[in-house]
C-alpha positions as CSV (number, residue, x, y, z in Angstrom):
1,M,0.0,0.0,0.0
2,H,1.3,3.4,-0.9
3,F,-0.2,6.8,-0.1
4,S,1.2,10.1,-1.3
5,G,0.2,13.8,-1.2
6,I,-0.4,13.6,2.5
7,S,-0.6,17.0,4.2
8,K,1.8,17.8,7.1
9,D,-1.0,17.8,9.6
10,V,-2.4,14.4,8.4
11,W,1.2,13.0,8.3
12,Y,1.8,13.8,12.0
13,E,-1.8,12.8,12.9
14,A,-1.1,9.3,11.4
15,I,2.1,9.0,13.4
16,S,0.4,10.0,16.6
17,A,-2.4,7.5,16.1
18,L,0.0,4.7,15.4
19,R,2.1,5.5,18.5
20,E,-1.1,5.5,20.6
21,Q,-1.7,1.9,19.4
22,G,1.7,0.8,20.5
23,W,3.7,1.0,17.3
24,S,7.4,1.6,17.9
25,L,8.7,4.9,16.3
26,D,12.1,5.9,14.9
27,M,12.0,9.4,13.5
28,G,14.3,12.0,12.2
29,G,14.9,14.8,9.7
30,G,14.7,18.5,9.8
31,L,12.6,21.4,8.5
32,D,12.5,20.5,4.8
33,H,12.5,16.8,5.0
34,S,11.4,14.3,7.8
35,W,11.0,10.6,8.0
36,A,9.4,8.1,10.3
37,L,9.6,4.3,10.6
38,L,6.9,2.6,12.6
39,E,6.8,-1.1,13.4
40,R,4.4,-3.5,15.1
41,D,3.6,-7.2,14.8
42,G,5.8,-7.8,11.8
43,L,4.5,-4.8,9.9
44,R,6.7,-1.9,8.9
45,V,5.3,1.5,7.9
46,E,7.7,3.9,6.2
47,M,6.8,7.5,6.1
48,E,8.5,10.6,4.5
49,Y,7.5,14.2,4.4
50,D,9.1,17.0,2.4
51,M,7.7,20.5,2.2
52,W,7.7,20.4,-1.7
53,G,6.1,17.0,-2.3
54,E,4.1,16.6,0.9
55,G,4.0,13.3,2.7
56,E,3.9,9.7,1.8
57,L,3.3,6.4,3.6
58,V,4.4,3.0,2.4
59,L,3.5,-0.3,4.0
60,T,6.3,-2.7,3.1
61,A,4.4,-5.8,4.3
62,A,3.1,-7.9,1.4
63,D,-0.1,-8.8,3.3
64,G,-2.5,-5.9,2.8
65,V,-5.2,-7.7,4.8
66,K,-3.0,-7.9,7.8
67,A,-2.0,-4.3,7.4
68,K,-5.7,-3.2,7.3
69,A,-6.4,-5.3,10.4
70,L,-3.5,-3.8,12.4
71,L,-3.8,-0.1,11.4
72,P,-6.0,1.9,13.7
73,T,-9.4,2.9,12.2
74,A,-8.4,6.5,12.7
75,V,-5.3,6.1,10.5
76,L,-7.3,4.3,7.8
77,A,-9.9,7.1,7.9
78,I,-7.2,9.8,7.7
79,L,-5.7,8.1,4.6
80,G,-9.1,7.5,3.0
81,V,-9.0,3.7,3.1
82,P,-12.5,2.2,3.2
């Protein structure tokens, strides 16, 4: 699953929602470019944000069904996933 064009507010909201659900977070970057790596139960969510291209979220797990089951409903709603 790959999502792009995520606004800065939505990008940070998704990170916050995942952290609240117990996902581990490794995060870095600066003013122009930021990245986040979240992991839980064998799933890995890679996120990047830059002020020119906005944000993106990539689920590297091959099992989309498992990803949908583990992602919080709030994150799915933020990303527009039914």
